[in-house]
C-alpha positions as CSV (number, residue, x, y, z in Angstrom):
1,M,0.2,0.0,-0.3
2,A,3.0,2.1,0.4
3,C,4.1,2.2,-2.6
4,V,0.8,2.5,-4.4
5,G,0.4,5.6,-2.1
6,V,3.7,6.9,-3.2
7,F,2.8,5.9,-6.8
8,V,-0.1,7.9,-7.1
9,A,1.3,11.0,-5.4
10,Y,4.2,11.2,-7.9
11,L,2.4,10.4,-11.4
12,P,0.8,13.7,-11.7
13,V,4.5,15.6,-11.4
14,T,5.6,14.2,-15.2
15,T,2.3,13.4,-16.3
16,V,1.2,16.9,-16.2
17,S,4.7,18.5,-17.0
18,A,4.2,16.8,-20.4
19,S,1.4,17.8,-21.0
20,L,1.8,21.7,-20.7
21,P,1.9,23.1,-24.1
22,A,-1.4,21.3,-24.8
23,V,-2.9,22.6,-21.7
24,Q,-1.3,26.1,-22.9
25,R,-2.9,25.5,-26.4
26,A,-6.1,24.4,-25.3
27,L,-7.1,27.1,-22.7
28,G,-4.8,30.3,-24.1
29,A,-2.6,30.2,-20.8
30,S,0.2,32.7,-20.6
31,T,3.6,31.9,-19.9
32,S,3.6,32.8,-16.0
33,Q,0.4,31.0,-15.6
34,L,1.0,28.2,-17.2
35,S,4.2,27.8,-15.0
36,W,1.8,28.0,-12.2
37,V,0.0,25.0,-13.1
38,S,3.1,22.6,-12.0
39,D,3.8,25.4,-9.2
40,A,0.3,24.8,-7.6
41,F,0.8,21.3,-7.1
42,V,4.6,22.0,-5.7
43,L,4.0,24.5,-3.3
44,P,1.4,22.6,-0.9
45,M,3.2,19.3,-1.5
46,A,6.7,21.4,0.0
47,A,4.6,23.7,2.4
48,L,2.7,20.9,4.2
49,I,4.6,17.7,4.1
50,L,5.9,18.6,7.6
51,T,2.4,19.0,9.1
52,A,1.1,15.8,7.2
53,G,3.7,13.8,8.8
54,V,2.6,15.5,12.7
55,F,-0.8,14.5,11.8
56,G,-0.1,10.9,10.7
57,D,1.8,10.5,14.0
58,V,-0.8,12.4,16.3
59,H,-4.0,11.1,14.5
60,G,-3.0,7.8,12.7
61,R,-1.2,6.8,9.6
62,K,-3.9,4.9,8.1
63,K,-6.2,8.0,8.3
64,V,-3.8,10.8,6.8
65,F,-2.9,8.1,4.3
66,Q,-6.9,7.4,3.0
67,A,-6.8,11.7,3.1
68,G,-4.1,12.0,0.9
69,L,-5.5,9.4,-1.7
70,A,-9.1,11.1,-1.3
71,L,-7.6,14.8,-2.0
72,S,-5.4,13.2,-4.7
73,G,-8.1,11.8,-6.5
74,L,-10.5,14.9,-5.9
75,G,-7.9,17.1,-7.4
76,A,-7.6,15.3,-10.5
77,L,-11.5,15.4,-10.9
78,V,-11.2,18.8,-10.6
79,A,-8.9,19.4,-13.0
80,L,-10.7,16.8,-15.4
81,C,-13.5,19.1,-15.6
82,A,-11.6,22.6,-16.2
83,Q,-12.6,24.8,-18.5
84,N,-10.0,27.5,-17.7
85,V,-6.6,27.4,-16.1
86,Q,-7.8,28.7,-12.8
87,T,-9.8,25.3,-12.1
88,V,-6.7,23.9,-13.3
89,W,-4.8,25.6,-10.6
90,A,-7.5,24.3,-8.0
91,G,-7.2,20.9,-9.0
92,Q,-3.3,21.2,-8.8
93,A,-3.1,22.4,-5.4
94,L,-5.7,19.6,-4.1
95,A,-3.7,16.9,-5.4
96,G,-0.6,18.9,-4.1
97,L,-2.2,18.5,-1.0
98,G,-2.7,14.6,-1.2
99,S,0.7,14.3,-2.3
100,A,1.9,16.0,1.3
101,A,0.0,13.9,2.9
102,L,1.1,10.5,1.3
103,L,5.1,11.0,1.3
104,P,5.9,11.0,4.9
105,T,2.7,8.5,5.6
106,T,4.1,5.9,3.3
107,L,7.6,5.8,4.6
108,A,6.4,5.8,8.1
109,L,3.7,3.2,7.2
110,I,7.0,0.8,6.2
111,S,9.1,1.9,9.4
112,H,6.0,0.8,11.5
113,A,5.4,-2.6,9.8
114,V,8.8,-3.8,9.3
115,P,10.9,-2.3,12.3
116,D,13.8,-4.4,11.3
117,P,16.3,-1.9,9.6
118,R,18.1,-4.5,7.7
119,E,14.7,-5.9,6.5
120,R,12.9,-2.1,6.0
121,G,16.2,-1.4,3.7
122,K,14.5,-3.8,0.8
123,F,10.9,-2.4,1.5
124,I,12.2,1.1,1.1
125,G,13.8,0.0,-2.0
126,L,10.4,-1.1,-3.5
127,W,9.1,2.3,-2.3
128,A,11.3,4.1,-4.1
129,T,11.1,1.8,-7.1
130,A,7.4,2.6,-7.2
131,L,8.5,6.2,-6.9
132,T,10.8,6.0,-9.9
133,A,8.1,4.1,-11.8
134,A,5.2,6.9,-11.8
135,L,7.9,9.8,-13.1
136,A,9.0,7.2,-15.9
137,L,5.0,6.3,-17.1
138,G,4.0,9.6,-16.5
139,P,5.1,11.3,-20.0
140,I,4.4,8.1,-21.7
141,I,0.6,8.0,-20.4
142,A,0.7,11.5,-21.3
143,G,2.3,11.3,-24.7
144,T,0.0,8.3,-25.5
145,I,-3.6,10.2,-24.3
146,L,-2.6,13.7,-25.9
147,D,-2.4,11.9,-29.4
148,H,-5.7,10.3,-29.6
149,F,-7.6,12.5,-26.7
150,D,-8.4,16.1,-25.0
151,W,-5.7,17.1,-22.7
152,R,-7.7,16.6,-19.8
153,W,-8.2,12.9,-19.7
154,I,-4.8,12.8,-18.7
155,Y,-6.2,13.6,-15.3
156,L,-8.6,10.4,-15.8
157,L,-6.1,7.4,-14.0
158,P,-5.6,9.2,-10.7
159,V,-9.4,8.9,-10.0
160,P,-9.5,5.3,-9.8
161,A,-6.4,4.6,-8.6
162,S,-6.9,6.9,-5.8
163,L,-10.8,4.6,-5.1
164,L,-9.3,1.4,-5.4
165,A,-6.0,2.4,-3.3
166,M,-8.3,3.6,-0.6
167,A,-10.8,0.5,-0.5
168,A,-7.8,-1.6,-0.3
169,A,-5.9,0.0,2.3
170,A,-9.4,0.3,4.4
171,K,-9.1,-3.7,4.6
172,L,-5.8,-4.0,4.6
173,L,-3.6,-1.5,6.4
174,T,-3.6,-1.3,10.8
175,D,-3.4,2.3,11.8
176,S,-0.1,3.5,13.7
177,R,1.1,6.3,15.8
178,A,4.0,7.9,17.0
179,P,4.4,6.3,20.8
180,G,4.4,9.1,23.6
181,S,2.1,12.5,23.8
182,R,2.9,13.8,20.8
183,R,0.9,17.1,19.8
184,L,0.1,19.3,17.2
185,D,2.6,22.4,16.8
186,W,0.6,25.0,14.9
187,P,3.2,27.7,15.3
188,G,5.8,25.3,13.7
189,Q,3.6,24.2,11.6
190,I,2.1,27.8,10.3
191,T,5.6,29.2,10.3
192,A,7.1,26.3,8.2
193,A,4.3,26.8,5.6
194,L,4.9,30.6,5.3
195,T,8.9,30.0,5.2
196,I,8.2,27.4,2.2
197,T,5.7,29.1,0.5
198,A,7.5,32.6,0.5
199,L,10.9,31.1,-0.5
200,V,9.5,29.3,-3.5
201,Y,7.1,32.3,-4.5
202,G,9.9,34.7,-4.3
203,I,12.6,32.3,-6.0
204,I,9.5,31.5,-8.9
205,E,8.7,35.0,-9.6
206,G,11.9,36.8,-8.9
207,G,13.3,33.7,-12.1
208,A,10.3,35.3,-14.6
209,E,10.6,39.0,-13.8
210,S,13.0,40.7,-11.5
211,F,14.7,40.0,-8.2
212,T,14.4,43.9,-7.6
213,D,10.5,43.4,-7.8
214,V,8.8,44.6,-4.8
215,K,6.9,41.9,-4.2
216,V,9.9,39.4,-4.8
217,M,11.7,41.2,-2.5
218,V,8.9,41.2,-0.1
219,A,8.3,37.5,-0.4
220,L,12.3,37.0,0.1
221,F,12.0,38.6,3.3
222,A,9.1,37.3,4.5
223,A,10.3,34.0,4.1
224,A,13.5,34.7,6.1
225,V,11.9,36.3,9.0
226,A,9.8,33.0,9.3
227,A,12.4,30.7,9.3
228,V,14.0,32.3,11.8
229,A,10.7,32.6,13.9
230,F,10.3,28.8,13.0
231,V,14.0,28.1,14.6
232,L,13.1,30.1,17.5
233,L,9.7,28.5,18.1
234,E,11.0,24.7,17.5
235,R,13.7,25.2,20.2
236,R,11.0,26.2,23.1
237,S,8.4,23.8,21.5
238,A,7.7,20.9,24.2
239,S,6.3,18.8,21.2
240,P,8.3,20.1,17.9
241,M,6.8,19.7,14.5
242,L,11.1,19.2,13.5
243,D,13.0,18.5,16.5
244,L,16.0,20.2,15.6
245,S,17.4,17.8,17.9
246,L,17.6,15.5,14.9
247,F,20.4,17.7,13.2
248,R,22.6,16.5,15.5
249,S,23.0,13.0,13.4
250,P,25.1,14.1,10.8
251,A,23.6,11.1,8.5
252,F,20.4,12.9,8.8
253,T,22.1,16.2,7.9
254,A,23.9,15.1,5.4
255,T,20.5,13.2,3.1
256,T,18.8,16.2,3.9
257,L,21.0,18.9,2.5
258,I,21.7,16.0,0.1
259,A,18.0,15.9,-1.1
260,M,17.5,19.5,-1.5
261,I,20.7,20.2,-3.5
262,S,20.7,17.2,-5.4
263,F,16.9,17.7,-6.7
264,L,17.4,21.3,-7.2
265,G,20.1,20.9,-10.0
266,L,18.5,17.0,-11.1
267,I,14.4,18.3,-11.5
268,G,15.5,21.7,-13.0
269,F,17.7,20.0,-15.7
270,F,14.8,18.0,-16.6
271,F,13.3,21.0,-16.7
272,A,15.4,22.4,-19.2
273,L,15.8,18.8,-21.4
274,S,12.4,18.8,-22.2
275,L,12.2,22.1,-23.6
276,Y,15.1,20.9,-25.3
277,F,13.3,18.2,-26.9
278,G,10.6,20.2,-27.6
279,M,11.7,23.6,-28.6
280,V,15.3,22.4,-30.4
281,Q,14.3,18.8,-31.5
282,Q,11.1,19.3,-32.0
283,L,9.6,16.1,-30.9
284,S,6.0,15.3,-29.7
285,T,5.2,14.8,-26.4
286,L,5.6,10.6,-26.6
287,D,8.7,10.9,-28.4
288,A,10.3,13.2,-25.8
289,A,8.7,10.9,-23.0
290,W,10.8,7.7,-24.7
291,R,13.8,9.5,-24.4
292,L,13.4,10.7,-20.6
293,L,12.6,7.0,-19.6
294,M,16.6,6.2,-20.5
295,V,17.0,8.3,-17.1
296,S,14.2,6.5,-15.0
297,M,14.1,3.1,-16.5
298,V,18.0,2.4,-15.0
299,P,16.4,3.6,-11.2
300,L,13.4,1.7,-11.5
301,V,15.2,-1.6,-12.3
302,L,18.0,-1.5,-9.9
303,G,15.4,0.5,-7.1
304,A,15.1,-3.4,-5.0
305,P,18.4,-4.7,-5.7
306,V,20.0,-1.0,-4.4
307,G,17.7,-1.4,-1.4
308,K,19.1,-4.9,-0.2
309,L,22.6,-3.4,-0.6
310,V,22.0,-0.5,2.2
311,H,22.9,-2.8,5.2
312,R,25.7,-4.5,3.1
313,V,27.2,-1.3,1.7
314,S,27.9,1.9,3.7
315,P,25.7,4.7,2.8
316,R,29.0,6.7,2.7
317,L,30.0,5.0,-0.5
318,L,26.9,4.2,-2.0
319,I,25.4,7.5,-2.1
320,P,28.4,10.1,-3.0
321,G,29.2,7.5,-5.4
322,G,26.2,7.5,-6.8
323,L,26.3,11.4,-6.6
324,L,29.9,11.2,-8.9
325,V,28.0,9.2,-11.4
326,V,25.0,11.6,-12.2
327,T,27.8,14.3,-12.0
328,A,29.8,13.1,-14.7
329,G,26.6,11.5,-16.8
330,L,25.4,15.6,-16.6
331,L,29.1,17.0,-17.9
332,S,28.9,14.1,-20.7
333,L,25.7,16.1,-22.2
334,T,27.3,19.2,-22.4
335,D,28.4,18.7,-25.9
336,I,24.7,17.7,-27.1
337,A,23.8,20.0,-30.1
338,A,20.4,20.2,-32.3
339,D,20.7,17.2,-34.1
340,T,22.4,15.1,-31.6
341,S,20.9,11.4,-32.3
342,F,18.5,9.3,-29.6
343,G,21.6,6.5,-29.8
344,S,24.1,9.6,-28.5
345,L,21.8,10.9,-25.9
346,A,20.6,7.1,-24.5
347,W,24.2,6.3,-22.8
348,R,24.3,9.6,-21.4
349,L,20.6,9.7,-19.7
350,A,21.2,5.7,-18.6
351,L,24.1,7.0,-17.1
352,L,22.3,9.6,-15.0
353,G,19.7,6.9,-14.1
354,L,22.5,4.7,-13.3
355,G,23.7,6.9,-10.4
356,M,20.7,7.9,-9.3
357,A,19.5,4.6,-8.6
358,F,22.5,4.5,-6.0
359,V,21.3,7.9,-4.4
360,I,17.3,7.9,-3.9
361,T,17.2,4.4,-2.1
362,P,20.2,4.6,0.5
363,M,19.2,8.6,0.8
364,T,16.0,7.5,2.3
365,A,16.6,4.8,4.0
366,T,19.4,6.6,5.8
367,A,17.2,9.4,6.9
368,V,14.9,7.3,8.1
369,S,17.5,4.7,9.6
370,S,19.3,7.8,11.2
371,V,17.3,8.6,14.1
372,P,15.5,6.7,16.7
373,F,12.4,4.2,15.6
374,H,9.7,6.6,17.0
375,Q,11.1,9.9,15.1
376,A,11.1,7.8,11.4
377,G,7.6,9.7,10.6
378,M,9.1,13.0,11.4
379,A,12.8,12.3,9.9
380,A,10.9,11.2,7.0
381,A,8.6,14.0,6.5
382,G,11.7,16.4,7.2
383,N,13.4,14.6,4.3
384,N,10.9,14.9,1.8
385,A,10.1,18.3,2.8
386,F,13.9,19.6,1.8
387,R,13.4,17.6,-1.2
388,Q,10.5,19.0,-2.4
389,V,11.8,22.3,-1.8
390,G,15.0,21.4,-4.1
391,A,12.6,20.3,-6.8
392,A,10.6,23.0,-6.3
393,L,13.0,25.7,-7.0
394,G,14.9,23.6,-9.5
395,P,13.1,24.8,-12.7
396,A,12.7,28.7,-11.2
397,V,16.4,28.8,-10.6
398,L,17.7,26.6,-13.5
399,G,15.0,27.6,-15.9
400,A,15.9,31.4,-15.1
401,L,19.6,30.7,-15.6
402,L,18.4,28.9,-19.2
403,S,16.4,31.9,-20.4
404,T,18.9,34.7,-19.2
405,K,21.6,33.1,-21.1
406,A,19.9,32.0,-24.5
407,V,18.3,35.7,-24.5
408,D,21.7,37.4,-24.0
409,A,23.3,35.2,-26.8
410,L,20.3,35.3,-29.2
411,P,21.9,38.7,-31.0
412,G,25.0,37.4,-31.3
413,H,23.6,34.1,-33.3
414,L,21.1,35.9,-35.3
415,T,24.2,38.2,-36.6
416,D,26.3,35.2,-37.1
417,A,23.1,34.0,-39.3
418,G,23.4,36.7,-41.7
419,L,20.5,38.3,-40.6
420,S,19.8,42.2,-41.0
421,G,20.1,44.8,-38.0
422,Q,16.4,45.3,-38.4
423,T,15.7,42.0,-37.7
424,V,18.1,41.2,-35.0
425,Q,16.5,43.9,-33.3
426,Q,12.9,42.8,-33.7
427,V,13.6,39.3,-32.7
428,K,15.8,40.2,-29.8
429,A,12.3,42.6,-29.0
430,V,10.2,40.0,-28.7
431,A,12.7,37.4,-26.4
432,D,13.0,40.5,-24.2
433,A,9.2,40.9,-23.9
434,G,8.2,37.1,-24.1
435,G,11.1,35.0,-23.3
436,I,13.0,32.9,-25.0
437,G,10.1,30.7,-26.1
438,A,8.3,33.4,-27.7
439,V,10.9,33.5,-30.3
440,A,9.6,30.3,-31.8
441,G,6.2,32.0,-32.9
442,V,7.8,35.0,-35.0
443,D,7.4,34.9,-38.6
444,V,9.9,37.3,-40.7
445,G,8.8,35.6,-43.9
446,A,12.1,33.8,-45.4
447,D,14.3,34.7,-42.8
448,T,12.7,32.6,-40.6
449,P,14.4,29.7,-41.2
450,R,17.6,31.2,-40.1
451,V,15.7,33.0,-36.7
452,L,14.7,29.4,-35.4
453,G,18.5,28.2,-36.2
454,A,19.5,30.6,-34.2
455,L,16.9,30.3,-31.5
456,S,18.2,26.5,-30.9
457,E,21.7,28.0,-30.6
458,S,21.0,30.4,-28.5
459,F,19.0,27.8,-26.4
460,L,21.8,25.0,-26.9
461,D,24.0,27.7,-24.8
462,G,21.8,28.2,-22.1
463,L,21.3,24.6,-21.7
464,H,24.9,23.6,-21.5
465,L,24.8,26.8,-18.6
466,C,22.6,24.7,-16.4
467,L,24.0,21.2,-17.3
468,V,27.3,22.8,-15.8
469,V,25.3,24.2,-12.9
470,A,23.6,21.1,-12.3
471,A,27.0,19.1,-12.3
472,V,28.1,21.8,-9.9
473,L,25.1,21.1,-7.3
474,T,25.9,17.6,-7.5
475,L,29.5,17.2,-6.8
476,L,28.5,19.8,-3.7
477,A,26.0,16.8,-2.6
478,A,28.5,14.4,-2.8
479,A,30.9,16.2,-1.3
480,V,28.4,17.1,1.6
481,G,27.9,13.2,1.7
482,A,32.0,12.1,2.0
483,L,32.3,14.8,5.0
484,L,29.4,14.0,6.7
485,L,28.3,10.5,6.4
486,R,32.5,10.0,7.0
487,R,31.9,10.8,10.8
488,P,30.6,7.7,13.6
489,Q,26.6,8.0,13.6
490,H,24.4,8.3,16.4
491,A,21.1,8.8,16.5
492,A,19.6,12.4,18.1
493,P,19.1,11.7,21.4
494,T,15.3,11.9,22.8
495,K,13.5,11.9,26.3
496,T,12.1,8.7,25.8
497,V,15.3,6.7,25.6
498,G,15.9,5.1,28.8
499,P,19.8,4.3,30.2
500,R,18.6,0.4,29.4
501,Q,17.5,0.7,25.9
502,E,20.6,3.1,25.2
503,S,22.7,0.8,26.3
504,A,21.3,-2.0,23.9
505,A,21.5,0.6,21.1
506,Q,25.1,1.0,21.5
507,G,25.5,-2.4,22.1
508,S,23.8,-3.0,18.8
509,A,26.1,-0.1,17.0
510,A,29.1,-1.9,18.3
511,R,28.1,-5.0,16.4
512,S,27.5,-3.4,13.4
513,S,31.0,-4.0,11.2
514,G,32.0,-0.4,11.9
515,G,29.2,1.7,11.2
516,A,28.0,0.1,7.8
517,G,24.7,0.3,7.0
518,A,21.8,1.2,8.3
519,Q,22.9,0.4,12.3
520,G,25.6,1.6,12.0
521,L,24.4,4.8,10.7
522,G,22.7,5.7,14.4
523,E,19.2,3.2,13.7
524,T,18.4,2.0,17.6
525,P,17.1,-1.5,17.1
526,S,16.3,-2.2,20.8
527,L,14.0,0.7,20.2
528,A,12.3,-0.9,17.2
529,G,11.5,-4.3,18.8
530,N,9.9,-2.4,21.6
531,Q,7.9,0.3,19.3
532,T,6.1,-2.1,17.5
533,G,3.2,-2.3,18.9
534,G,2.5,1.7,18.9
């Protein structure tokens, strides 16, 4: 059921992203309106993951799981009936709320059902495989539907999928809560949501317009103030939403930073790569989907086997090693051109997927296993929240870099193509007003093919910059893993751990072969065994 839940949660991510051009044509949406189709889903997911994790701990994971499925299905139903872009936003926001409820709850359900950390790695590998399958199948589903039906039908599948999953979960799942007297932390939840929402909004609007715009500066200032308030409130809270003592575990700190940094670079890169397939190579949605499948297919195949490796090979080798492979894959793409063949792209994209396969599962398993068992839900929610913040910022940051670089390079490529100064100025004015994508619709008579050629070259300049930036971010994430995962790992101390339990935990850690595997990352097996009834 956890695998079904995470599949439903992640299916809209790539299904909707691949369908944005069709949505724009059908509804006449502007570029900024179109960007909020994706952001309306990502924002509530990023802002409320921590809150959903707390609700699951307090009121029961099964209830929150069912609510997440219901919201996902309801959001898809609203978007399925949309006649304007604002209704699509509403449907996407509801689906984002559903995903926020599903992501931390699914991992907490696994932790409750499989208290043994060695066994748990295998099931988290299956969970990661289901997540990757949703990302892989999304563009294929969207491309197939768009070739034969109206764009709205991309929202049909989540409706019966959610209903069937709810019916199955009602019979198959037992409810669980976090042990102890944890309470809802409303001040922390409100300030966390404000921090994430204001930050993502400010970055998105700043990239689309200007970071000197008043509303952008206000949003970023509000994010900074809310972040400081969140830290101060959580330090004083008797039942914090995100216990800051979790960050005393270097393994948890490392995986959280790696999740945010790497997903910022990778999701931003995939956003730029999708535009490359559409704007430069002029591929259909389905043709582009088959190429993107090369990235997600490898983690899909290797997810479960890598899950079994988590307790045999130290995450300090798996995670930085996988990130270095991802870095190599990104750098290998820096020489792609407009006519690069699928065969030439395939092995590089597969290399990216190979590196990701050795990052996603160990990163999640390490975050959950680096804290005491009863804090697994909070750790999962925190890791997912930072991951989604990175995923939300990625397209905004790298999209802004791509657009700025491409617009700056465009006049030079237009001149190199032999176009007159008047035509160059006309096209540049279109790019300055509507972005690099608006140039594709410019009609300058016989000179149009040369304009489109210059557009492709300018876009490639921006794409190459994005690849370098994404590679640097991934390398930075690898460095974080190499530094923090190298240290001896200990679970964050909590008030519920007694001396006898601490002694048992330390004895188990000492028997874990020098810290390799889940137990060496601070897992407390005695807690895991004692809390199975909770």
